[in-house]
All heavy atoms as a GROMACS GRO file, in nm:
protein
  537
    1MET      N    1   1.099   9.154  -1.402
    1MET     CA    2   1.090   9.297  -1.408
    1MET      C    3   1.171   9.350  -1.528
    1MET      O    4   1.284   9.310  -1.549
    1MET     CB    5   1.143   9.354  -1.277
    1MET     CG    6   1.130   9.503  -1.266
    1MET     SD    7   1.159   9.550  -1.097
    1MET     CE    8   1.244   9.702  -1.122
    2THR      N    9   1.114   9.440  -1.603
    2THR     CA   10   1.180   9.496  -1.720
    2THR      C   11   1.273   9.607  -1.681
    2THR      O   12   1.241   9.695  -1.600
    2THR     CB   13   1.074   9.550  -1.819
    2THR    OG1   14   0.978   9.448  -1.842
    2THR    CG2   15   1.137   9.593  -1.947
    3GLU      N   16   1.392   9.604  -1.739
    3GLU     CA   17   1.490   9.710  -1.714
    3GLU      C   18   1.449   9.835  -1.792
    3GLU      O   19   1.431   9.830  -1.914
    3GLU     CB   20   1.628   9.663  -1.759
    3GLU     CG   21   1.736   9.765  -1.735
    3GLU     CD   22   1.870   9.712  -1.786
    3GLU    OE1   23   1.895   9.592  -1.778
    3GLU    OE2   24   1.950   9.795  -1.832
    4GLU      N   25   1.432   9.945  -1.723
    4GLU     CA   26   1.390  10.068  -1.787
    4GLU      C   27   1.511  10.145  -1.836
    4GLU      O   28   1.601  10.182  -1.761
    4GLU     CB   29   1.309  10.156  -1.691
    4GLU     CG   30   1.253  10.279  -1.756
    4GLU     CD   31   1.163  10.355  -1.660
    4GLU    OE1   32   1.052  10.306  -1.633
    4GLU    OE2   33   1.207  10.461  -1.616
    5VAL      N   34   1.518  10.168  -1.967
    5VAL     CA   35   1.630  10.240  -2.028
    5VAL      C   36   1.601  10.388  -2.038
    5VAL      O   37   1.692  10.470  -2.021
    5VAL     CB   38   1.658  10.182  -2.169
    5VAL    CG1   39   1.768  10.259  -2.240
    5VAL    CG2   40   1.695  10.036  -2.160
    6ILE      N   41   1.478  10.422  -2.059
    6ILE     CA   42   1.437  10.564  -2.072
    6ILE      C   43   1.305  10.582  -1.997
    6ILE      O   44   1.219  10.495  -2.000
    6ILE     CB   45   1.425  10.602  -2.220
    6ILE    CG1   46   1.399  10.752  -2.236
    6ILE    CG2   47   1.321  10.518  -2.291
    6ILE    CD1   48   1.412  10.799  -2.380
    7SER      N   49   1.294  10.693  -1.930
    7SER     CA   50   1.170  10.720  -1.856
    7SER      C   51   1.055  10.749  -1.953
    7SER      O   52   1.077  10.786  -2.067
    7SER     CB   53   1.191  10.839  -1.760
    7SER     OG   54   1.203  10.958  -1.835
    8LYS      N   55   0.933  10.732  -1.904
    8LYS     CA   56   0.818  10.758  -1.987
    8LYS      C   57   0.813  10.903  -2.031
    8LYS      O   58   0.782  10.933  -2.147
    8LYS     CB   59   0.690  10.721  -1.910
    8LYS     CG   60   0.563  10.741  -1.992
    8LYS     CD   61   0.442  10.691  -1.922
    8LYS     CE   62   0.316  10.710  -1.995
    8LYS     NZ   63   0.312  10.776  -2.121
    9GLU      N   64   0.851  10.994  -1.942
    9GLU     CA   65   0.847  11.137  -1.975
    9GLU      C   66   0.949  11.169  -2.084
    9GLU      O   67   0.920  11.242  -2.178
    9GLU     CB   68   0.877  11.219  -1.849
    9GLU     CG   69   0.770  11.211  -1.744
    9GLU     CD   70   0.778  11.082  -1.661
    9GLU    OE1   71   0.883  11.018  -1.659
    9GLU    OE2   72   0.675  11.048  -1.598
   10ASP      N   73   1.071  11.114  -2.073
   10ASP     CA   74   1.173  11.138  -2.174
   10ASP      C   75   1.133  11.077  -2.308
   10ASP      O   76   1.156  11.136  -2.414
   10ASP     CB   77   1.309  11.085  -2.130
   10ASP     CG   78   1.371  11.167  -2.016
   10ASP    OD1   79   1.327  11.283  -1.996
   10ASP    OD2   80   1.461  11.115  -1.950
   11PHE      N   81   1.073  10.960  -2.302
   11PHE     CA   82   1.030  10.896  -2.427
   11PHE      C   83   0.918  10.974  -2.494
   11PHE      O   84   0.914  10.986  -2.616
   11PHE     CB   85   0.988  10.751  -2.401
   11PHE     CG   86   0.973  10.670  -2.525
   11PHE    CD1   87   1.085  10.634  -2.602
   11PHE    CD2   88   0.849  10.631  -2.572
   11PHE    CE1   89   1.071  10.561  -2.720
   11PHE    CE2   90   0.834  10.559  -2.689
   11PHE     CZ   91   0.947  10.524  -2.762
   12ASP      N   92   0.829  11.030  -2.414
   12ASP     CA   93   0.722  11.112  -2.469
   12ASP      C   94   0.776  11.232  -2.542
   12ASP      O   95   0.726  11.275  -2.646
   12ASP     CB   96   0.624  11.155  -2.361
   12ASP     CG   97   0.537  11.041  -2.310
   12ASP    OD1   98   0.524  10.940  -2.383
   12ASP    OD2   99   0.482  11.052  -2.199
   13ILE      N  100   0.886  11.289  -2.490
   13ILE     CA  101   0.951  11.402  -2.555
   13ILE      C  102   1.009  11.359  -2.689
   13ILE      O  103   0.996  11.428  -2.790
   13ILE     CB  104   1.063  11.462  -2.464
   13ILE    CG1  105   0.997  11.528  -2.343
   13ILE    CG2  106   1.150  11.560  -2.541
   13ILE    CD1  107   1.096  11.568  -2.236
   14LEU      N  108   1.076  11.242  -2.692
   14LEU     CA  109   1.126  11.190  -2.819
   14LEU      C  110   1.014  11.166  -2.921
   14LEU      O  111   1.030  11.198  -3.040
   14LEU     CB  112   1.204  11.061  -2.798
   14LEU     CG  113   1.338  11.072  -2.726
   14LEU    CD1  114   1.399  10.935  -2.705
   14LEU    CD2  115   1.432  11.159  -2.802
   15LEU      N  116   0.905  11.112  -2.875
   15LEU     CA  117   0.794  11.089  -2.964
   15LEU      C  118   0.739  11.220  -3.020
   15LEU      O  119   0.706  11.230  -3.138
   15LEU     CB  120   0.679  11.014  -2.894
   15LEU     CG  121   0.703  10.866  -2.864
   15LEU    CD1  122   0.585  10.809  -2.789
   15LEU    CD2  123   0.726  10.789  -2.992
   16ALA      N  124   0.731  11.322  -2.938
   16ALA     CA  125   0.681  11.452  -2.983
   16ALA      C  126   0.774  11.511  -3.089
   16ALA      O  127   0.730  11.571  -3.186
   16ALA     CB  128   0.667  11.546  -2.864
   17ARG      N  129   0.905  11.491  -3.072
   17ARG     CA  130   1.002  11.542  -3.168
   17ARG      C  131   0.990  11.474  -3.305
   17ARG      O  132   1.018  11.532  -3.407
   17ARG     CB  133   1.145  11.524  -3.118
   17ARG     CG  134   1.182  11.618  -3.007
   17ARG     CD  135   1.326  11.593  -2.966
   17ARG     NE  136   1.362  11.679  -2.856
   17ARG     CZ  137   1.475  11.667  -2.790
   17ARG    NH1  138   1.563  11.575  -2.824
   17ARG    NH2  139   1.504  11.750  -2.690
   18THR      N  140   0.952  11.345  -3.302
   18THR     CA  141   0.942  11.269  -3.428
   18THR      C  142   0.806  11.281  -3.494
   18THR      O  143   0.789  11.239  -3.608
   18THR     CB  144   0.970  11.121  -3.405
   18THR    OG1  145   0.874  11.068  -3.314
   18THR    CG2  146   1.111  11.100  -3.352
   19GLY      N  147   0.709  11.333  -3.424
   19GLY     CA  148   0.574  11.345  -3.480
   19GLY      C  149   0.490  11.222  -3.458
   19GLY      O  150   0.388  11.206  -3.523
   20LEU      N  151   0.530  11.133  -3.370
   20LEU     CA  152   0.456  11.009  -3.345
   20LEU      C  153   0.367  11.020  -3.222
   20LEU      O  154   0.341  10.924  -3.156
   20LEU     CB  155   0.552  10.892  -3.326
   20LEU     CG  156   0.631  10.850  -3.446
   20LEU    CD1  157   0.736  10.744  -3.410
   20LEU    CD2  158   0.540  10.794  -3.557
   21GLN      N  159   0.313  11.139  -3.195
   21GLN     CA  160   0.234  11.158  -3.076
   21GLN      C  161   0.092  11.100  -3.088
   21GLN      O  162   0.021  11.098  -2.991
   21GLN     CB  163   0.230  11.306  -3.035
   21GLN     CG  164   0.164  11.397  -3.135
   21GLN     CD  165   0.261  11.454  -3.235
   21GLN    OE1  166   0.364  11.400  -3.263
   21GLN    NE2  167   0.226  11.569  -3.289
   22LYS      N  168   0.053  11.051  -3.204
   22LYS     CA  169  -0.083  10.996  -3.220
   22LYS      C  170  -0.085  10.846  -3.194
   22LYS      O  171  -0.169  10.775  -3.251
   22LYS     CB  172  -0.135  11.028  -3.360
   22LYS     CG  173  -0.158  11.175  -3.380
   22LYS     CD  174  -0.218  11.202  -3.514
   22LYS     CE  175  -0.240  11.351  -3.530
   22LYS     NZ  176  -0.304  11.385  -3.656
   23LEU      N  177   0.001  10.795  -3.110
   23LEU     CA  178   0.002  10.653  -3.076
   23LEU      C  179  -0.082  10.630  -2.952
   23LEU      O  180  -0.089  10.714  -2.864
   23LEU     CB  181   0.147  10.606  -3.049
   23LEU     CG  182   0.245  10.623  -3.164
   23LEU    CD1  183   0.385  10.586  -3.115
   23LEU    CD2  184   0.204  10.540  -3.283
   24ASP      N  185  -0.143  10.511  -2.942
   24ASP     CA  186  -0.215  10.480  -2.820
   24ASP      C  187  -0.116  10.432  -2.713
   24ASP      O  188   0.004  10.416  -2.740
   24ASP     CB  189  -0.327  10.380  -2.845
   24ASP     CG  190  -0.279  10.246  -2.896
   24ASP    OD1  191  -0.164  10.206  -2.864
   24ASP    OD2  192  -0.356  10.179  -2.968
   25ALA      N  193  -0.164  10.409  -2.593
   25ALA     CA  194  -0.077  10.373  -2.481
   25ALA      C  195  -0.003  10.241  -2.507
   25ALA      O  196   0.117  10.229  -2.472
   25ALA     CB  197  -0.159  10.365  -2.353
   26ARG      N  198  -0.069  10.144  -2.566
   26ARG     CA  199  -0.004  10.015  -2.594
   26ARG      C  200   0.109  10.032  -2.694
   26ARG      O  201   0.218   9.975  -2.674
   26ARG     CB  202  -0.109   9.915  -2.647
   26ARG     CG  203  -0.053   9.775  -2.669
   26ARG     CD  204  -0.150   9.685  -2.740
   26ARG     NE  205  -0.192   9.734  -2.870
   26ARG     CZ  206  -0.120   9.721  -2.982
   26ARG    NH1  207  -0.003   9.663  -2.979
   26ARG    NH2  208  -0.166   9.767  -3.097
   27GLN      N  209   0.086  10.108  -2.798
   27GLN     CA  210   0.190  10.128  -2.899
   27GLN      C  211   0.310  10.205  -2.839
   27GLN      O  212   0.425  10.170  -2.868
   27GLN     CB  213   0.132  10.206  -3.017
   27GLN     CG  214   0.032  10.131  -3.098
   27GLN     CD  215  -0.040  10.220  -3.198
   27GLN    OE1  216  -0.071  10.333  -3.169
   27GLN    NE2  217  -0.066  10.163  -3.317
   28THR      N  218   0.280  10.303  -2.756
   28THR     CA  219   0.387  10.380  -2.692
   28THR      C  220   0.473  10.292  -2.604
   28THR      O  221   0.595  10.299  -2.609
   28THR     CB  222   0.328  10.497  -2.613
   28THR    OG1  223   0.249  10.579  -2.701
   28THR    CG2  224   0.435  10.580  -2.549
   29GLU      N  225   0.412  10.209  -2.523
   29GLU     CA  226   0.487  10.120  -2.432
   29GLU      C  227   0.566  10.016  -2.509
   29GLU      O  228   0.674   9.978  -2.472
   29GLU     CB  229   0.394  10.054  -2.331
   29GLU     CG  230   0.357  10.146  -2.216
   29GLU     CD  231   0.482  10.203  -2.148
   29GLU    OE1  232   0.574  10.128  -2.109
   29GLU    OE2  233   0.486  10.326  -2.133
   30GLU      N  234   0.509   9.969  -2.621
   30GLU     CA  235   0.580   9.871  -2.704
   30GLU      C  236   0.707   9.935  -2.765
   30GLU      O  237   0.814   9.873  -2.764
   30GLU     CB  238   0.489   9.820  -2.815
   30GLU     CG  239   0.545   9.704  -2.894
   30GLU     CD  240   0.444   9.648  -2.992
   30GLU    OE1  241   0.325   9.641  -2.956
   30GLU    OE2  242   0.487   9.608  -3.100
   31LEU      N  243   0.694  10.056  -2.816
   31LEU     CA  244   0.811  10.123  -2.867
   31LEU      C  245   0.912  10.155  -2.759
   31LEU      O  246   1.034  10.144  -2.778
   31LEU     CB  247   0.768  10.254  -2.938
   31LEU     CG  248   0.710  10.240  -3.077
   31LEU    CD1  249   0.666  10.376  -3.127
   31LEU    CD2  250   0.812  10.181  -3.170
   32ARG      N  251   0.863  10.196  -2.641
   32ARG     CA  252   0.954  10.228  -2.531
   32ARG      C  253   1.029  10.104  -2.484
   32ARG      O  254   1.146  10.109  -2.450
   32ARG     CB  255   0.877  10.291  -2.415
   32ARG     CG  256   0.969  10.350  -2.309
   32ARG     CD  257   0.892  10.436  -2.213
   32ARG     NE  258   0.816  10.365  -2.116
   32ARG     CZ  259   0.858  10.338  -1.993
   32ARG    NH1  260   0.976  10.379  -1.952
   32ARG    NH2  261   0.783  10.269  -1.912
   33SER      N  262   0.966   9.988  -2.488
   33SER     CA  263   1.035   9.864  -2.447
   33SER      C  264   1.140   9.824  -2.551
   33SER      O  265   1.238   9.760  -2.519
   33SER     CB  266   0.936   9.753  -2.423
   33SER     OG  267   0.876   9.714  -2.544
   34ALA      N  268   1.120   9.863  -2.678
   34ALA     CA  269   1.219   9.831  -2.782
   34ALA      C  270   1.331   9.934  -2.787
   34ALA      O  271   1.431   9.910  -2.855
   34ALA     CB  272   1.148   9.828  -2.915
   35TYR      N  273   1.317  10.041  -2.715
   35TYR     CA  274   1.419  10.149  -2.717
   35TYR      C  275   1.554  10.101  -2.673
   35TYR      O  276   1.657  10.146  -2.723
   35TYR     CB  277   1.371  10.266  -2.633
   35TYR     CG  278   1.460  10.386  -2.641
   35TYR    CD1  279   1.458  10.466  -2.755
   35TYR    CD2  280   1.546  10.420  -2.538
   35TYR    CE1  281   1.539  10.577  -2.763
   35TYR    CE2  282   1.628  10.529  -2.545
   35TYR     CZ  283   1.623  10.610  -2.659
   35TYR     OH  284   1.706  10.720  -2.669
   36LYS      N  285   1.561  10.001  -2.582
   36LYS     CA  286   1.690   9.950  -2.536
   36LYS      C  287   1.769   9.888  -2.650
   36LYS      O  288   1.890   9.895  -2.654
   36LYS     CB  289   1.672   9.852  -2.422
   36LYS     CG  290   1.595   9.726  -2.456
   36LYS     CD  291   1.572   9.639  -2.338
   36LYS     CE  292   1.476   9.528  -2.372
   36LYS     NZ  293   1.431   9.460  -2.254
   37PHE      N  294   1.697   9.829  -2.747
   37PHE     CA  295   1.766   9.770  -2.863
   37PHE      C  296   1.821   9.879  -2.955
   37PHE      O  297   1.927   9.862  -3.015
   37PHE     CB  298   1.670   9.677  -2.939
   37PHE     CG  299   1.618   9.564  -2.855
   37PHE    CD1  300   1.485   9.558  -2.818
   37PHE    CD2  301   1.705   9.467  -2.806
   37PHE    CE1  302   1.437   9.453  -2.740
   37PHE    CE2  303   1.658   9.362  -2.728
   37PHE     CZ  304   1.524   9.356  -2.695
   38VAL      N  305   1.748   9.989  -2.966
   38VAL     CA  306   1.798  10.101  -3.047
   38VAL      C  307   1.923  10.158  -2.984
   38VAL      O  308   2.020  10.189  -3.052
   38VAL     CB  309   1.689  10.210  -3.059
   38VAL    CG1  310   1.739  10.334  -3.126
   38VAL    CG2  311   1.567  10.155  -3.132
   39GLU      N  312   1.926  10.173  -2.852
   39GLU     CA  313   2.043  10.225  -2.783
   39GLU      C  314   2.162  10.132  -2.801
   39GLU      O  315   2.275  10.178  -2.823
   39GLU     CB  316   2.013  10.242  -2.633
   39GLU     CG  317   1.928  10.364  -2.603
   39GLU     CD  318   2.001  10.494  -2.636
   39GLU    OE1  319   2.116  10.512  -2.594
   39GLU    OE2  320   1.941  10.576  -2.706
   40ALA      N  321   2.141  10.002  -2.793
   40ALA     CA  322   2.250   9.905  -2.814
   40ALA      C  323   2.302   9.911  -2.956
   40ALA      O  324   2.425   9.908  -2.978
   40ALA     CB  325   2.201   9.765  -2.780
   41MET      N  326   2.212   9.925  -3.054
   41MET     CA  327   2.254   9.933  -3.193
   41MET      C  328   2.332  10.064  -3.216
   41MET      O  329   2.434  10.065  -3.286
   41MET     CB  330   2.132   9.931  -3.286
   41MET     CG  331   2.168   9.936  -3.432
   41MET     SD  332   2.025   9.921  -3.543
   41MET     CE  333   1.923  10.053  -3.491
   42LYS      N  334   2.286  10.170  -3.157
   42LYS     CA  335   2.352  10.298  -3.172
   42LYS      C  336   2.496  10.293  -3.116
   42LYS      O  337   2.589  10.346  -3.176
   42LYS     CB  338   2.272  10.407  -3.097
   42LYS     CG  339   2.319  10.547  -3.124
   42LYS     CD  340   2.222  10.649  -3.069
   42LYS     CE  341   2.235  10.660  -2.920
   42LYS     NZ  342   2.158  10.770  -2.860
   43ALA      N  343   2.515  10.224  -3.006
   43ALA     CA  344   2.648  10.208  -2.948
   43ALA      C  345   2.740  10.128  -3.039
   43ALA      O  346   2.857  10.158  -3.054
   43ALA     CB  347   2.640  10.143  -2.810
   44ARG      N  348   2.684  10.023  -3.103
   44ARG     CA  349   2.766   9.941  -3.194
   44ARG      C  350   2.804  10.018  -3.320
   44ARG      O  351   2.915  10.008  -3.371
   44ARG     CB  352   2.690   9.813  -3.232
   44ARG     CG  353   2.687   9.710  -3.124
   44ARG     CD  354   2.638   9.574  -3.175
   44ARG     NE  355   2.510   9.583  -3.244
   44ARG     CZ  356   2.392   9.568  -3.185
   44ARG    NH1  357   2.384   9.548  -3.055
   44ARG    NH2  358   2.281   9.572  -3.256
   45VAL      N  359   2.710  10.094  -3.374
   45VAL     CA  360   2.733  10.165  -3.498
   45VAL      C  361   2.836  10.277  -3.480
   45VAL      O  362   2.921  10.300  -3.565
   45VAL     CB  363   2.602  10.225  -3.554
   45VAL    CG1  364   2.625  10.320  -3.668
   45VAL    CG2  365   2.511  10.113  -3.600
   46ARG      N  366   2.837  10.341  -3.367
   46ARG     CA  367   2.926  10.454  -3.345
   46ARG      C  368   3.062  10.414  -3.290
   46ARG      O  369   3.144  10.501  -3.257
   46ARG     CB  370   2.859  10.553  -3.248
   46ARG     CG  371   2.738  10.618  -3.310
   46ARG     CD  372   2.670  10.712  -3.216
   46ARG     NE  373   2.551  10.763  -3.274
   46ARG     CZ  374   2.521  10.889  -3.287
   46ARG    NH1  375   2.604  10.980  -3.241
   46ARG    NH2  376   2.408  10.925  -3.340
   47THR      N  377   3.090  10.286  -3.282
   47THR     CA  378   3.219  10.239  -3.233
   47THR      C  379   3.323  10.248  -3.345
   47THR      O  380   3.298  10.199  -3.455
   47THR     CB  381   3.208  10.094  -3.187
   47THR    OG1  382   3.110  10.085  -3.085
   47THR    CG2  383   3.340  10.042  -3.133
   48PRO      N  384   3.438  10.311  -3.318
   48PRO     CA  385   3.542  10.318  -3.423
   48PRO      C  386   3.588  10.176  -3.460
   48PRO      O  387   3.600  10.090  -3.375
   48PRO     CB  388   3.656  10.397  -3.359
   48PRO     CG  389   3.594  10.466  -3.241
   48PRO     CD  390   3.476  10.383  -3.197
   49ARG      N  391   3.612  10.156  -3.588
   49ARG     CA  392   3.655  10.024  -3.637
   49ARG      C  393   3.779  10.040  -3.723
   49ARG      O  394   3.800  10.143  -3.786
   49ARG     CB  395   3.544   9.960  -3.718
   49ARG     CG  396   3.426   9.918  -3.636
   49ARG     CD  397   3.314   9.872  -3.728
   49ARG     NE  398   3.196   9.822  -3.666
   49ARG     CZ  399   3.117   9.884  -3.579
   49ARG    NH1  400   3.149  10.002  -3.538
   49ARG    NH2  401   3.009   9.828  -3.531
   50GLY      N  402   3.856   9.937  -3.729
   50GLY     CA  403   3.973   9.933  -3.815
   50GLY      C  404   3.938   9.882  -3.953
   50GLY      O  405   3.824   9.846  -3.982
   51PHE      N  406   4.040   9.871  -4.039
   51PHE     CA  407   4.019   9.823  -4.173
   51PHE      C  408   3.975   9.677  -4.174
   51PHE      O  409   3.909   9.633  -4.269
   51PHE     CB  410   4.145   9.839  -4.257
   51PHE     CG  411   4.175   9.981  -4.291
   51PHE    CD1  412   4.283  10.046  -4.238
   51PHE    CD2  413   4.092  10.051  -4.378
   51PHE    CE1  414   4.310  10.178  -4.270
   51PHE    CE2  415   4.118  10.183  -4.410
   51PHE     CZ  416   4.227  10.247  -4.356
   52ASP      N  417   4.010   9.600  -4.073
   52ASP     CA  418   3.972   9.460  -4.070
   52ASP      C  419   3.822   9.439  -4.051
   52ASP      O  420   3.772   9.330  -4.070
   52ASP     CB  421   4.049   9.385  -3.962
   52ASP     CG  422   4.028   9.447  -3.822
   52ASP    OD1  423   3.993   9.566  -3.815
   52ASP    OD2  424   4.052   9.375  -3.724
   53ALA      N  425   3.748   9.542  -4.018
   53ALA     CA  426   3.603   9.532  -4.002
   53ALA      C  427   3.530   9.552  -4.135
   53ALA      O  428   3.411   9.531  -4.145
   53ALA     CB  429   3.552   9.636  -3.901
   54GLU      N  430   3.602   9.591  -4.237
   54GLU     CA  431   3.542   9.612  -4.368
   54GLU      C  432   3.517   9.479  -4.438
   54GLU      O  433   3.582   9.382  -4.410
   54GLU     CB  434   3.633   9.700  -4.454
   54GLU     CG  435   3.646   9.841  -4.402
   54GLU     CD  436   3.517   9.918  -4.403
   54GLU    OE1  437   3.438   9.904  -4.499
   54GLU    OE2  438   3.495   9.993  -4.308
   55PRO      N  439   3.426   9.477  -4.534
   55PRO     CA  440   3.399   9.353  -4.606
   55PRO      C  441   3.522   9.307  -4.684
   55PRO      O  442   3.600   9.388  -4.730
   55PRO     CB  443   3.286   9.389  -4.699
   55PRO     CG  444   3.253   9.529  -4.681
   55PRO     CD  445   3.341   9.585  -4.577
   56ALA      N  446   3.534   9.177  -4.698
   56ALA     CA  447   3.649   9.121  -4.773
   56ALA      C  448   3.637   9.140  -4.922
   56ALA      O  449   3.736   9.140  -4.992
   56ALA     CB  450   3.664   8.972  -4.740
   57LEU      N  451   3.516   9.157  -4.968
   57LEU     CA  452   3.492   9.172  -5.111
   57LEU      C  453   3.509   9.317  -5.149
   57LEU      O  454   3.431   9.405  -5.110
   57LEU     CB  455   3.350   9.127  -5.147
   57LEU     CG  456   3.315   9.129  -5.294
   57LEU    CD1  457   3.406   9.034  -5.373
   57LEU    CD2  458   3.172   9.091  -5.313
   58VAL      N  459   3.615   9.350  -5.225
   58VAL     CA  460   3.645   9.486  -5.267
   58VAL      C  461   3.659   9.490  -5.417
   58VAL      O  462   3.728   9.405  -5.474
   58VAL     CB  463   3.772   9.537  -5.197
   58VAL    CG1  464   3.808   9.678  -5.243
   58VAL    CG2  465   3.758   9.532  -5.047
   59PHE      N  466   3.599   9.587  -5.480
   59PHE     CA  467   3.609   9.602  -5.623
   59PHE      C  468   3.710   9.710  -5.654
   59PHE      O  469   3.702   9.822  -5.603
   59PHE     CB  470   3.472   9.641  -5.681
   59PHE     CG  471   3.476   9.662  -5.829
   59PHE    CD1  472   3.479   9.555  -5.915
   59PHE    CD2  473   3.477   9.790  -5.882
   59PHE    CE1  474   3.480   9.574  -6.054
   59PHE    CE2  475   3.480   9.810  -6.018
   59PHE     CZ  476   3.482   9.700  -6.102
   60SER      N  477   3.810   9.680  -5.734
   60SER     CA  478   3.911   9.775  -5.774
   60SER      C  479   3.910   9.790  -5.925
   60SER      O  480   3.911   9.689  -5.997
   60SER     CB  481   4.052   9.730  -5.729
   60SER     OG  482   4.056   9.717  -5.591
   61LEU      N  483   3.912   9.911  -5.971
   61LEU     CA  484   3.918   9.937  -6.116
   61LEU      C  485   4.058   9.917  -6.165
   61LEU      O  486   4.154   9.950  -6.095
   61LEU     CB  487   3.871  10.081  -6.143
   61LEU     CG  488   3.726  10.112  -6.118
   61LEU    CD1  489   3.698  10.260  -6.134
   61LEU    CD2  490   3.637  10.033  -6.211
   62PRO      N  491   4.073   9.864  -6.285
   62PRO     CA  492   4.208   9.849  -6.340
   62PRO      C  493   4.267   9.986  -6.372
   62PRO      O  494   4.192  10.082  -6.400
   62PRO     CB  495   4.189   9.768  -6.467
   62PRO     CG  496   4.044   9.783  -6.500
   62PRO     CD  497   3.972   9.810  -6.373
   63LYS      N  498   4.399   9.995  -6.366
   63LYS     CA  499   4.466  10.121  -6.397
   63LYS      C  500   4.450  10.148  -6.548
   63LYS      O  501   4.447  10.056  -6.629
   63LYS     CB  502   4.612  10.113  -6.361
   63LYS     CG  503   4.632  10.102  -6.212
   63LYS     CD  504   4.781  10.097  -6.177
   63LYS     CE  505   4.794  10.081  -6.028
   63LYS     NZ  506   4.932  10.069  -5.987
   64PRO      N  507   4.438  10.276  -6.585
   64PRO     CA  508   4.424  10.306  -6.728
   64PRO      C  509   4.541  10.252  -6.808
   64PRO      O  510   4.654  10.262  -6.768
   64PRO     CB  511   4.423  10.460  -6.730
   64PRO     CG  512   4.382  10.501  -6.592
   64PRO     CD  513   4.432  10.395  -6.501
   65GLY      N  514   4.511  10.192  -6.921
   65GLY     CA  515   4.613  10.137  -7.008
   65GLY      C  516   4.651   9.992  -6.978
   65GLY      O  517   4.721   9.930  -7.053
   66SER      N  518   4.604   9.938  -6.866
   66SER     CA  519   4.642   9.801  -6.832
   66SER      C  520   4.540   9.699  -6.884
   66SER      O  521   4.568   9.580  -6.886
   66SER     CB  522   4.658   9.785  -6.680
   66SER     OG  523   4.534   9.805  -6.615
   67ALA      N  524   4.422   9.745  -6.925
   67ALA     CA  525   4.320   9.655  -6.978
   67ALA      C  526   4.352   9.616  -7.120
   67ALA      O  527   4.399   9.694  -7.198
   67ALA     CB  528   4.182   9.718  -6.972
   68LYS      N  529   4.328   9.490  -7.155
   68LYS     CA  530   4.357   9.444  -7.292
   68LYS      C  531   4.231   9.409  -7.363
   68LYS      O  532   4.134   9.371  -7.315
   68LYS     CB  533   4.449   9.320  -7.287
   68LYS     CG  534   4.584   9.359  -7.233
   68LYS     CD  535   4.670   9.236  -7.241
   68LYS     CE  536   4.812   9.272  -7.188
   68LYS     NZ  537   4.901   9.167  -7.195
   0.00000   0.00000   0.00000
């Protein structure tokens, strides 16, 4: 049994807001089943992170006058 993250009615409202109302029933259900992944990604992206989460590769410009 598939875990339902969003009801069909609520998902139809989201589709109407985005302009994707011209989808057939199969396409709509496929997108609705993938919605749980969007919610999980949204939770990860909005999580506060410290400086240690930044990439290790950082480009720093030399101070003026220090270049030879």
